[in-house]
C-alpha positions, 0 to 999 in steps of 0.5 A: 329817542332812537333812530327807529323811534324817529323813523316811526314818528316820521312814518306816522306823520307821513301817512296822514300827510300822504292821505291828506294829499290823496284826499285833497287831490280827489276833492279837487278833481271832484270839484273840477268835475262838478264845475264842468258838469254844472257848466255843461248843464248851464250850456245845455239849458241855454241851448234849449232856451235858444232852440225854443225861442227860434220855434216861437219866433218861427211858429208864434201862434203854435208855441205862444198861442195864449198871447197871440190873436193873429195868425202871424209869426214873428218871422213873417215880418222879420224874415228868415227867422230874423236874419234877412237884411232889410227885413227888420233883422234881429241880428245885433239887436240885443245890445241896442237896449235899453232905448228910447221908444218914440211911440211909447214915450219912454225908455224900453227894454228888449222885453218891452219891445217884444211885448209891443210886438205881441200887443200890436203885430200879433194882435194879442197880449204882452207875455210877462217878462218872466214867462217861458216864452219871453225868456226863450225869445230873449235867449234867441235874440241874444244868440243872434247878437252874440258877435255884436260890436257896439257902435257898429250898426249891423248892415241891413238894419231895419228896412230900405230907405224910400223917398216920400211918395203918395200911394194910390190905393186904386192902382194898389188894388191892381198891383195886389191882384197881379203880384200878391193875391196868389200867395195872400189870397184875394181876400187878404186872408193868406194861406197859412202857415206859409203866407200870413193874412194881410187884413181881416180878423187874423191879421196885425191890428191897426196899432202895428208898425205895418199899418203905416203904408210907409213902413209896409212899402219899405218892407215890400219893395225889398222883400216882396213878392216872395218869389221875385223880391225887389222887382216892384218899383217904389211907387208900386210898393206905396200903392199896394201898401195904401190899398192894404191899409184901406182894408179892415183889421183888428183894433189895437187894444189901448190897454197896451198903449204903453207898449 
Protein backbone atom coordinates (compact mmCIF):
# COMPACT_ATOMS: atom_id res chain seq x y z
CA UNK A 1 0.00 0.00 0.00
CA UNK A 2 1.27 3.49 -0.83
CA UNK A 3 1.94 6.21 1.66
CA UNK A 4 -1.13 8.01 0.37
CA UNK A 5 -3.15 4.86 0.97
CA UNK A 6 -1.77 4.59 4.45
CA UNK A 7 -2.67 8.23 5.05
CA UNK A 8 -6.27 7.62 3.91
CA UNK A 9 -6.62 4.68 6.25
CA UNK A 10 -5.21 6.68 9.14
CA UNK A 11 -7.53 9.56 8.38
CA UNK A 12 -10.49 7.23 8.07
CA UNK A 13 -9.64 5.75 11.46
CA UNK A 14 -9.03 9.12 13.09
CA UNK A 15 -12.36 10.68 12.09
CA UNK A 16 -14.56 8.14 13.92
CA UNK A 17 -12.17 8.19 16.87
CA UNK A 18 -12.32 11.95 17.08
CA UNK A 19 -16.08 11.85 16.69
CA UNK A 20 -16.27 9.29 19.48
CA UNK A 21 -14.21 11.55 21.75
CA UNK A 22 -16.48 14.50 21.00
CA UNK A 23 -19.59 12.43 21.62
CA UNK A 24 -18.15 10.91 24.76
CA UNK A 25 -17.15 14.31 26.11
CA UNK A 26 -20.57 15.66 25.28
CA UNK A 27 -22.30 12.72 26.96
CA UNK A 28 -20.10 13.10 30.03
CA UNK A 29 -20.96 16.76 30.24
CA UNK A 30 -24.64 15.97 29.80
CA UNK A 31 -24.37 13.36 32.55
CA UNK A 32 -22.68 15.86 34.89
CA UNK A 33 -25.34 18.45 34.12
CA UNK A 34 -28.09 15.88 34.66
CA UNK A 35 -26.62 14.80 37.99
CA UNK A 36 -26.19 18.40 39.03
CA UNK A 37 -29.77 19.22 38.08
CA UNK A 38 -31.00 16.15 39.97
CA UNK A 39 -29.04 17.16 43.08
CA UNK A 40 -30.41 20.69 42.85
CA UNK A 41 -33.92 19.33 42.46
CA UNK A 42 -33.47 17.03 45.47
CA UNK A 43 -32.10 19.91 47.54
CA UNK A 44 -35.02 22.11 46.52
CA UNK A 45 -37.49 19.35 47.44
CA UNK A 46 -35.84 18.90 50.84
CA UNK A 47 -35.83 22.64 51.48
CA UNK A 48 -39.54 22.77 50.65
CA UNK A 49 -40.21 19.93 53.11
CA UNK A 50 -38.25 21.70 55.85
CA UNK A 51 -40.12 24.93 55.21
CA UNK A 52 -43.47 23.16 55.32
CA UNK A 53 -42.42 21.35 58.49
CA UNK A 54 -41.69 24.64 60.21
CA UNK A 55 -45.07 26.01 59.13
CA UNK A 56 -46.79 22.95 60.63
CA UNK A 57 -44.70 23.25 63.78
CA UNK A 58 -45.56 26.93 64.24
CA UNK A 59 -49.22 26.82 63.14
CA UNK A 60 -50.28 23.23 63.67
CA UNK A 61 -54.07 23.78 63.72
CA UNK A 62 -53.82 25.57 60.36
CA UNK A 63 -51.46 23.25 58.48
CA UNK A 64 -52.34 19.88 60.05
CA UNK A 65 -55.97 20.55 60.90
CA UNK A 66 -57.20 17.03 60.09
CA UNK A 67 -55.07 15.60 62.93
CA UNK A 68 -55.64 18.33 65.55
CA UNK A 69 -58.34 18.64 68.19
CA UNK A 70 -56.90 21.45 70.29
CA UNK A 71 -55.91 25.03 69.46
CA UNK A 72 -52.28 24.41 70.38
CA UNK A 73 -49.33 24.48 68.01
CA UNK A 74 -46.11 22.53 68.56
CA UNK A 75 -44.27 25.77 69.28
CA UNK A 76 -46.54 26.51 72.25
CA UNK A 77 -44.69 23.87 74.27
CA UNK A 78 -41.49 23.73 72.20
CA UNK A 79 -40.89 27.49 72.22
CA UNK A 80 -39.32 29.50 69.39
CA UNK A 81 -40.05 26.87 66.75
CA UNK A 82 -38.39 24.20 68.86
CA UNK A 83 -35.10 26.06 69.41
CA UNK A 84 -35.43 27.55 72.93
CA UNK A 85 -33.32 25.98 75.68
CA UNK A 86 -35.23 24.30 78.52
CA UNK A 87 -38.45 24.42 76.54
CA UNK A 88 -38.16 20.87 75.19
CA UNK A 89 -36.07 21.96 72.17
CA UNK A 90 -36.02 19.87 69.00
CA UNK A 91 -32.36 20.63 68.31
CA UNK A 92 -30.30 17.42 68.16
CA UNK A 93 -33.43 15.37 68.79
CA UNK A 94 -33.52 13.22 65.65
CA UNK A 95 -30.43 11.18 66.52
CA UNK A 96 -31.90 10.06 69.85
CA UNK A 97 -34.34 7.76 68.07
CA UNK A 98 -35.21 4.95 68.16
CA UNK A 99 -35.53 5.08 71.96
CA UNK A 100 -37.41 3.25 74.67
CA UNK A 101 -40.56 5.11 75.72
CA UNK A 102 -41.55 4.37 79.30
CA UNK A 103 -45.15 5.52 78.86
CA UNK A 104 -45.66 3.44 75.71
CA UNK A 105 -43.72 0.51 77.16
CA UNK A 106 -41.72 -0.15 73.99
CA UNK A 107 -39.14 1.31 71.63
CA UNK A 108 -40.44 4.12 69.44
CA UNK A 109 -39.30 6.00 66.38
CA UNK A 110 -39.27 9.77 65.86
CA UNK A 111 -42.47 9.34 63.84
CA UNK A 112 -44.07 7.53 66.80
CA UNK A 113 -43.07 10.36 69.12
CA UNK A 114 -44.69 12.91 66.80
CA UNK A 115 -47.82 10.76 66.65
CA UNK A 116 -47.85 10.73 70.45
CA UNK A 117 -47.86 14.54 70.52
CA UNK A 118 -50.77 14.72 68.10
CA UNK A 119 -52.75 12.16 70.13
CA UNK A 120 -52.10 13.83 73.47
CA UNK A 121 -50.92 17.46 73.39
CA UNK A 122 -52.89 18.21 70.23
CA UNK A 123 -55.87 16.19 71.54
CA UNK A 124 -56.23 14.80 68.03
CA UNK A 125 -55.19 11.72 66.07
CA UNK A 126 -51.78 10.44 64.91
CA UNK A 127 -50.82 11.39 61.35
CA UNK A 128 -49.70 8.36 59.30
CA UNK A 129 -45.96 7.90 58.92
CA UNK A 130 -46.18 8.41 55.17
CA UNK A 131 -48.40 11.49 55.33
CA UNK A 132 -47.12 14.83 53.96
CA UNK A 133 -47.44 16.37 57.42
CA UNK A 134 -45.30 13.67 59.02
CA UNK A 135 -42.63 13.83 56.30
CA UNK A 136 -42.45 17.60 56.65
CA UNK A 137 -42.16 17.57 60.44
CA UNK A 138 -39.46 14.88 60.34
CA UNK A 139 -37.55 16.91 57.72
CA UNK A 140 -37.71 20.00 59.93
CA UNK A 141 -36.55 18.14 63.06
CA UNK A 142 -33.79 16.47 61.03
CA UNK A 143 -32.72 19.93 59.88
CA UNK A 144 -32.53 21.15 63.48
CA UNK A 145 -30.41 18.09 64.24
CA UNK A 146 -28.01 18.42 61.29
CA UNK A 147 -25.02 19.35 63.50
CA UNK A 148 -25.78 16.78 66.18
CA UNK A 149 -22.80 15.00 67.73
CA UNK A 150 -23.78 11.59 69.05
CA UNK A 151 -22.95 11.04 72.70
CA UNK A 152 -22.95 14.77 73.48
CA UNK A 153 -26.33 15.88 74.86
CA UNK A 154 -27.59 19.23 73.66
CA UNK A 155 -27.31 21.91 76.38
CA UNK A 156 -30.79 22.93 77.40
CA UNK A 157 -32.38 19.57 76.60
CA UNK A 158 -35.84 19.05 78.10
CA UNK A 159 -36.80 21.27 81.03
CA UNK A 160 -34.99 22.63 84.07
CA UNK A 161 -34.71 20.36 87.08
CA UNK A 162 -36.83 21.35 90.06
CA UNK A 163 -36.84 19.97 93.59
CA UNK A 164 -39.92 17.88 94.42
CA UNK A 165 -42.49 20.24 95.92
CA UNK A 166 -46.17 20.02 96.76
CA UNK A 167 -48.35 22.48 94.90
CA UNK A 168 -51.16 24.47 96.48
CA UNK A 169 -53.98 25.02 93.95
CA UNK A 170 -55.60 27.73 96.09
CA UNK A 171 -52.49 29.87 96.03
CA UNK A 172 -52.01 28.75 92.44
CA UNK A 173 -55.27 30.43 91.45
CA UNK A 174 -53.98 33.71 92.85
CA UNK A 175 -50.72 33.28 90.93
CA UNK A 176 -52.68 32.55 87.77
CA UNK A 177 -54.84 35.65 88.21
CA UNK A 178 -51.87 37.98 88.63
CA UNK A 179 -49.30 36.33 86.35
CA UNK A 180 -51.10 34.31 83.68
CA UNK A 181 -54.66 35.50 83.05
CA UNK A 182 -53.60 38.59 81.11
CA UNK A 183 -52.39 36.36 78.26
CA UNK A 184 -54.26 33.09 78.76
CA UNK A 185 -57.58 34.67 79.86
CA UNK A 186 -59.42 34.22 83.14
CA UNK A 187 -61.22 31.18 81.78
CA UNK A 188 -57.99 29.58 80.52
CA UNK A 189 -59.15 29.73 76.88
CA UNK A 190 -56.14 31.71 75.76
CA UNK A 191 -55.98 34.47 73.17
CA UNK A 192 -55.45 32.73 69.87
CA UNK A 193 -53.18 32.32 68.06
CA UNK A 194 -50.65 34.02 70.32
CA UNK A 195 -51.51 32.46 73.67
CA UNK A 196 -52.78 28.86 73.86
CA UNK A 197 -55.66 27.51 75.90
CA UNK A 198 -54.50 26.02 79.20
CA UNK A 199 -57.76 24.23 79.90
CA UNK A 200 -61.16 23.75 78.34
CA UNK A 201 -62.22 21.97 75.13
CA UNK A 202 -59.43 23.44 72.99
CA UNK A 203 -56.54 22.62 75.31
CA UNK A 204 -54.29 19.55 75.56
CA UNK A 205 -55.96 16.41 76.88
CA UNK A 206 -55.34 14.61 80.16
CA UNK A 207 -52.91 12.22 78.50
CA UNK A 208 -50.43 14.98 77.62
CA UNK A 209 -47.14 15.48 79.46
CA UNK A 210 -48.24 18.97 80.47
CA UNK A 211 -51.11 17.43 82.42
CA UNK A 212 -48.51 16.42 85.01
CA UNK A 213 -48.01 19.42 87.36
CA UNK A 214 -44.34 18.50 87.80
CA UNK A 215 -43.71 18.80 84.08
CA UNK A 216 -45.73 21.99 83.76
CA UNK A 217 -43.95 23.55 86.74
CA UNK A 218 -40.55 22.86 85.17
CA UNK A 219 -41.74 24.46 81.95
CA UNK A 220 -43.31 27.48 83.67
CA UNK A 221 -40.48 28.34 86.04
CA UNK A 222 -38.01 28.88 83.19
CA UNK A 223 -40.25 30.11 80.36
CA UNK A 224 -43.17 31.99 81.92
CA UNK A 225 -44.61 34.58 82.21
CA UNK A 226 -43.74 35.22 78.59
CA UNK A 227 -42.98 38.88 79.19
CA UNK A 228 -40.90 38.16 82.32
CA UNK A 229 -39.64 34.57 82.05
CA UNK A 230 -37.83 33.07 85.01
CA UNK A 231 -39.33 35.46 87.58
CA UNK A 232 -41.56 32.93 89.36
CA UNK A 233 -40.28 30.96 92.31
CA UNK A 234 -40.37 27.15 92.00
CA UNK A 235 -43.12 26.98 94.62
CA UNK A 236 -45.25 29.47 92.65
CA UNK A 237 -44.70 27.39 89.51
CA UNK A 238 -45.86 24.25 91.34
CA UNK A 239 -48.87 26.04 92.81
CA UNK A 240 -50.13 27.46 89.51
CA UNK A 241 -49.52 24.12 87.80
CA UNK A 242 -51.63 22.37 90.43
CA UNK A 243 -54.39 24.93 89.92
CA UNK A 244 -54.35 24.46 86.13
CA UNK A 245 -54.43 20.69 86.68
CA UNK A 246 -57.73 21.04 88.56
CA UNK A 247 -59.42 22.63 85.57
CA UNK A 248 -61.44 20.61 82.99
CA UNK A 249 -59.89 19.43 79.77
CA UNK A 250 -60.49 16.79 77.04
CA UNK A 251 -60.07 13.13 77.88
CA UNK A 252 -57.30 11.15 76.22
CA UNK A 253 -58.57 8.70 73.62
CA UNK A 254 -57.40 5.28 74.84
CA UNK A 255 -57.43 4.02 71.25
CA UNK A 256 -54.05 5.74 70.99
CA UNK A 257 -52.59 4.34 74.23
CA UNK A 258 -49.63 2.80 72.35
CA UNK A 259 -48.39 6.34 71.66
